[in-house]
C-alpha positions in Angstrom: 6.1 35.9 -16.8 2.6 35.3 -18.3 0.1 32.9 -16.6 0.6 30.0 -19.0 4.4 30.2 -18.6 4.0 30.2 -14.8 1.8 27.0 -15.0 4.4 25.2 -17.1 7.3 26.2 -14.8 5.3 25.1 -11.7 4.4 21.8 -13.4 8.0 21.1 -14.5 9.3 21.8 -11.0 6.6 19.6 -9.4 7.5 16.8 -11.8 11.2 17.1 -11.0 10.5 17.0 -7.2 8.2 14.0 -7.6 10.8 12.1 -9.6 13.5 13.0 -7.1 11.6 11.6 -4.2 10.7 8.4 -6.0 14.2 7.8 -7.3 16.5 9.2 -4.6 14.5 8.5 -1.4 12.4 5.5 -2.3 14.9 3.9 -4.6 12.1 3.1 -7.1 11.8 3.8 -10.8 9.9 6.8 -12.2 8.5 6.6 -15.7 7.4 9.9 -17.1 4.5 10.0 -19.6 5.0 13.0 -21.9 1.5 14.3 -21.7 0.0 17.7 -21.2 -2.6 16.4 -18.7 -4.7 15.2 -21.7 -5.3 11.9 -20.0 -4.8 13.0 -16.4 -1.7 10.9 -15.8 1.8 12.3 -15.7 3.9 9.3 -14.7 4.3 5.8 -13.2 6.0 4.8 -9.9 7.5 1.4 -10.5 8.3 -0.6 -7.4 11.1 -3.1 -7.7 12.3 -6.2 -5.9 15.6 -7.8 -6.9 15.8 -5.6 -10.0 12.4 -6.8 -11.1 9.4 -4.5 -11.4 6.6 -5.8 -9.1 4.0 -3.0 -8.9 3.1 0.3 -10.5 1.2 3.4 -9.3 -0.3 5.8 -11.8 0.4 9.4 -10.8 -1.2 12.8 -11.5 1.2 15.7 -10.5 0.1 19.2 -9.6 2.4 22.0 -8.6 2.2 25.7 -7.6 0.3 27.9 -5.3 -2.4 28.7 -7.9 -4.4 25.5 -7.1 -4.3 25.8 -3.3 -7.2 27.2 -1.4 -7.4 27.7 2.4 -10.7 26.6 3.7 -11.9 26.6 7.3 -14.4 23.9 6.3 -11.4 21.5 5.8 -8.8 22.5 8.4 -7.0 19.1 8.2 -6.8 19.1 4.4 -5.1 21.0 1.6 -7.8 22.0 -0.9 -6.9 22.0 -4.5 -9.3 23.9 -6.8 -9.1 22.0 -10.1 -12.6 23.0 -11.2 -15.9 21.0 -11.5 -15.5 20.4 -15.2 -12.0 19.0 -14.8 -12.9 16.7 -12.0 -16.1 15.4 -13.7 -14.1 14.7 -16.8 -11.2 12.9 -15.2 -12.6 11.2 -12.2 -14.2 8.4 -14.3 -10.9 8.0 -16.1 -9.0 7.6 -12.8 -11.5 5.1 -11.6 -11.1 3.0 -14.7 -7.3 2.9 -14.7 -5.9 -0.6 -14.1 -4.3 0.0 -10.7 -3.9 2.6 -8.0 -4.0 6.3 -9.0 -2.7 9.0 -6.8 -2.4 12.8 -7.0 0.8 14.4 -5.8 0.6 18.1 -4.9 4.0 19.9 -4.7 4.2 23.3 -3.0 7.3 24.9 -4.4 9.9 26.6 -2.1 9.6 30.3 -1.6 12.1 32.4 0.3 15.6 31.7 1.5 16.1 28.4 3.3 12.7 27.1 2.3 12.4 23.7 0.7 9.7 22.1 -1.5 7.0 20.1 0.2 4.5 17.6 -1.2 1.4 15.7 -0.2 -0.6 12.9 -1.8 -4.1 11.5 -2.0 -5.8 8.4 -3.4 -7.8 9.5 -6.4 -9.9 6.3 -6.3 -10.9 7.1 -2.7 -14.3 9.0 -2.4 -12.8 10.8 0.7 -10.6 12.8 -1.8 -13.7 14.6 -3.0 -16.4 16.6 -1.3 -20.1 17.2 -2.1 -20.1 20.8 -0.7 -17.2 22.0 -2.9 -17.3 19.9 -6.1 -14.5 21.8 -7.6 -12.0 20.7 -4.9 -9.9 17.7 -4.4 -8.9 17.5 -0.7 -5.5 16.2 0.3 -4.9 15.1 4.0 -2.2 17.3 5.5 -0.7 14.2 7.3 -0.1 12.5 4.0 3.3 13.9 3.2 4.9 12.7 -0.1 8.2 11.8 1.3 10.1 8.7 2.4 7.3 7.8 4.9 4.8 7.6 2.0 6.4 4.7 0.2 4.9 1.9 2.2 1.4 3.5 2.6 1.2 4.1 -1.2 2.4 0.6 -1.9 -0.5 -0.8 0.2 -2.9 0.6 -2.3 -1.9 -2.3 -4.6 -3.8 -4.6 -2.2 -0.9 -6.8 -1.0 -0.8 -8.9 2.1 -4.5 -9.4 2.7 -5.1 -11.8 5.6 -7.3 -14.8 4.9 -9.5 -13.9 7.9 -10.4 -10.6 6.2 -11.3 -12.1 2.8 -14.9 -11.7 1.6 -17.2 -14.7 2.2 -18.9 -16.3 -0.8 -21.6 -18.9 -0.4 -22.3 -21.3 -3.2 -25.6 -23.0 -4.0 -26.6 -26.6 -4.5 -26.2 -26.2 -8.3 -22.5 -25.7 -8.1 -21.7 -28.9 -10.0 -24.5 -28.6 -12.5 -21.9 -28.0 -15.3 -20.4 -31.4 -14.7 -21.8 -34.5 -16.3 -21.2 -38.1 -15.1 -23.3 -39.8 -17.7 -22.8 -39.2 -21.4 -19.7 -36.9 -21.2 -16.5 -36.8 -19.3 -15.8 -34.3 -16.6 -13.3 -32.5 -18.9 -15.6 -32.4 -21.9 -18.6 -31.0 -19.9 -16.3 -28.5 -18.1 -15.0 -27.4 -21.5 -18.5 -26.7 -22.7 -19.1 -24.5 -19.7 -15.7 -22.7 -20.3 -16.6 -22.1 -23.9 -19.9 -20.6 -22.8 -18.0 -18.1 -20.7 -15.7 -17.4 -23.7 -18.5 -16.9 -26.2 -21.2 -15.2 -24.2 -20.0 -11.7 -23.3 -22.8 -11.2 -20.8 -22.4 -14.5 -19.1 -19.9 -12.8 -16.6 -20.2 -9.2 -15.3 -17.1 -8.4 -13.4 -17.5 -6.6 -10.0 -14.2 -4.7 -10.4 -14.9 -1.5 -12.4 -11.4 -1.7 -14.0 -12.4 -4.9 -15.9 -14.8 -4.1 -18.8 -14.5 -7.7 -19.9 -12.6 -10.8 -18.9 -11.7 -13.1 -21.7 -11.8 -16.9 -21.3 -9.2 -17.9 -24.0 -7.3 -21.0 -24.9 -4.5 -19.7 -22.7 -6.5 -20.3 -19.5 -7.9 -23.6 -20.6 -4.4 -25.0 -21.6 -3.0 -23.8 -18.3 -5.5 -25.5 -16.0 -5.5 -28.7 -18.1 -1.8 -29.0 -18.9 -0.2 -32.4 -18.7 2.4 -31.3 -16.1 -0.4 -30.8 -13.5 -1.6 -33.6 -11.4 -4.9 -35.2 -12.2 -6.3 -34.1 -8.8 -5.4 -30.4 -9.5 -6.9 -30.5 -13.0 -10.2 -31.9 -11.7 -10.3 -29.4 -8.9 -9.9 -26.5 -11.3 -12.6 -27.9 -13.6 -15.0 -28.2 -10.7 -14.2 -24.7 -9.5 -14.9 -22.9 -12.8 -18.4 -21.7 -11.6 -16.8 -20.5 -8.3 -14.3 -18.5 -10.3 -17.2 -16.8 -12.1 -18.9 -16.0 -8.7 -15.7 -14.5 -7.3 -15.2 -12.3 -10.4 -18.8 -11.1 -10.1 -18.8 -10.4 -6.4 -15.3 -9.3 -5.4 -14.2 -5.9 -6.6 -10.6 -5.9 -5.5 -7.4 -7.8 -6.4 -3.8 -8.2 -5.6 -0.9 -7.8 -8.1 1.3 -10.8 -7.6 3.7 -10.4 -10.6 4.6 -7.5 -12.8 6.7 -6.7 -15.9 7.1 -3.4 -17.6 8.6 -3.3 -21.1 9.4 0.2 -22.3 8.9 0.9 -26.0 11.7 3.5 -26.3 9.4 6.5 -26.5 8.5 6.9 -22.7 5.6 4.5 -23.2 5.4 0.8 -23.0 3.5 -2.3 -22.1 2.7 -3.4 -18.5 2.1 -7.2 -18.0 0.5 -8.1 -14.7 -0.6 -11.3 -12.9 -3.6 -10.5 -10.7 -5.0 -12.5 -7.8 -8.6 -12.5 -6.6 -9.3 -14.4 -3.4 -12.4 -15.4 -1.4 -13.4 -17.6 1.4 -15.9 -20.0 -0.2 -18.6 -22.0 1.7 -19.8 -25.1 -0.1 -23.0 -27.1 0.5 -21.2 -30.5 0.2 -17.8 -30.0 1.7 -15.6 -27.9 4.1 -15.0 -24.2 3.3 -11.8 -23.1 1.5 -9.9 -20.1 0.2 -10.2 -20.1 -3.5 -7.8 -18.2 -5.8 -8.5 -16.9 -9.2 -5.6 -15.9 -11.3 -6.0 -13.3 -14.1 -3.5 -12.0 -16.6 -3.6 -8.3 -17.7 -1.8 -6.4 -20.5 -1.8 -2.6 -20.4 -0.5 -0.5 -23.3 0.5 3.1 -22.4 1.6 5.5 -25.1 4.5 7.9 -24.5 2.1 10.8 -24.7 -0.1 9.4 -22.0 -3.1 10.0 -24.2 -4.0 6.3 -24.8 -4.4 3.4 -22.5 -5.5 -0.1 -23.6 -6.2 -2.9 -21.1 -7.0 -6.5 -21.7 -7.7 -9.0 -19.0 -8.0 -12.8 -19.4 -8.6 -15.7 -17.1 -5.6 -17.9 -16.3 -6.4 -20.3 -13.4 -8.6 -21.2 -10.4 -7.5 -23.4 -7.6 -7.8 -24.0 -3.8 -5.1 -22.7 -1.5 -4.1 -24.1 1.9 -5.2 -27.6 0.9 -5.4 -30.1 3.9 -5.1 -27.2 6.3 -7.8 -25.3 8.2 -8.7 -21.7 7.4 -7.4 -18.8 9.6 -10.3 -18.0 11.9 
């Protein structure tokens, strides 16, 4: 068997094993992307709750003994020699993907009675790389890709953050400078501020590397000013628009609170997400509060895995835990 054939066999076996773990042990969905590693993603792990997809993990799969290197410098890790050029080319892509990205390494069975084994690592975690051996990705030996990995990998989506651990944001005395009480109504002056965020592409520079731009469209404005909301909630959201801007510029992580995947019939599809960014905000004129910013995101993935388009837009801002003290 020639070298290229061996690589294909190893990759196919690794894909089958990964799919088997996800479907038969995790009871999650596996969506294969029919790529030849052109875009460094081989599939999606889709978490479900009550038959509804809630989260997704992007997965790069590697298989076979050809990648593995034994190194005394990293006794607690499996070293995968993928090459400096490969890592330099793909690491920026992994960092820019809209969600967690992991690598699953499958060591195929060899010998009678042997079984496949697999390990995983977070490709967005700097600890998966090493300065001394730039051609390596290192995978912790205690991170087996089995039934025990389901919960730990799901935690990469950022769920269940405690309020006491949220980042602290301090606002200045000019927080309400976008609101006029003289010539214009609160709604009109807030709309002018919102339109500035919509039209000025450099008015907001997101801290999260996944967001190249956040669009302030009519969707968000209509949502926060809809007639079915109470007047108090509408005014609160209008006042908090500059706070939403600060949170987006200073907080680089988010939670996925809702998720929908629509396949297109060719192994690709569209992912729709509702994202939550939270911060503990200190005001100069009132008590502190936890402020929530809601974003919507649309991700288009081709069946070949060669193309990924992501669009993010503002949806809402509001204060949570009203009339209740923060968790200390």
